C-alpha positions in Angstrom: 59.9 108.5 127.4 61.7 110.3 124.5 60.1 111.2 121.2 63.1 110.9 118.9 62.9 111.5 115.2 64.5 108.9 112.9 65.3 108.6 109.2 66.0 105.5 107.2 69.4 104.9 105.6 70.7 101.8 103.9 73.9 100.2 105.3 76.5 100.3 102.5 78.0 97.1 103.7 75.1 94.7 104.3 72.3 96.7 102.5 69.9 96.6 105.5 67.7 99.6 106.2 68.7 101.3 109.4 66.6 103.7 111.5 69.0 106.4 112.6 68.2 109.3 114.9 68.4 112.7 113.3 70.8 113.8 116.1 73.4 111.5 114.4 73.3 113.2 111.0 76.8 113.8 109.7 78.4 111.5 112.4 79.9 108.1 112.0 77.6 105.3 113.1 77.9 101.5 113.2 75.4 99.1 111.7 74.1 96.8 114.5 73.7 93.9 112.0 77.2 93.7 110.3 79.2 96.3 112.3 79.9 98.2 109.1 80.7 101.9 109.6 78.9 104.7 107.8 78.3 108.4 108.0 74.7 109.1 108.9 73.2 111.1 106.0 69.6 111.5 104.9 69.4 110.2 101.4 66.7 112.7 100.5 69.3 115.4 100.9 71.9 113.9 98.5 73.9 116.5 96.7 73.5 116.5 92.9 77.1 115.7 92.2 76.9 112.6 94.4 73.8 111.5 92.5 75.6 112.1 89.2 78.6 110.2 90.4 76.5 107.1 91.1 75.0 107.4 87.6 78.5 107.6 86.1 79.4 104.5 88.1 76.4 102.6 86.8 77.2 103.7 83.2 80.7 102.5 83.6 79.5 99.1 84.9 77.2 98.8 81.8 80.2 99.6 79.5 82.3 96.9 81.1 79.5 94.3 80.8 79.0 95.2 77.2 82.8 94.8 76.7 82.6 91.3 78.2 79.8 90.4 75.8 81.8 91.6 72.8 84.9 89.6 74.0 82.8 86.5 74.3 81.5 87.0 70.8 85.0 87.4 69.4 86.2 84.2 71.2 83.3 82.3 69.8 84.1 83.4 66.3 87.7 82.3 66.7 86.9 79.0 68.5 83.5 77.9 67.2 82.0 74.8 68.8 
C-alpha cells in the first residue's frame, strides 16, 4: 500500500477539484471528469505575476461590464419607453 501525497487543484475546464499526486507537479494531467488537460501546479505556489495577471483580467471584465451598462443607459435616453 502506497502513502502518496496529494494536493488539490481546480480543473480549468469543468471547475471540479482534483486530487493530484505531488509526483505530477509540472506535468500535464487529464481531468477524469471532463478529459480537460492541465499542467499540475500547486496553487499555493503561484508566482506573483500570475496572480497579478488574474487580477488584471478581473479588472478588465469589470470595465467591460461597466461599458455595457453605460451603453444601455445611452440607448434608453435615445429610445425612451
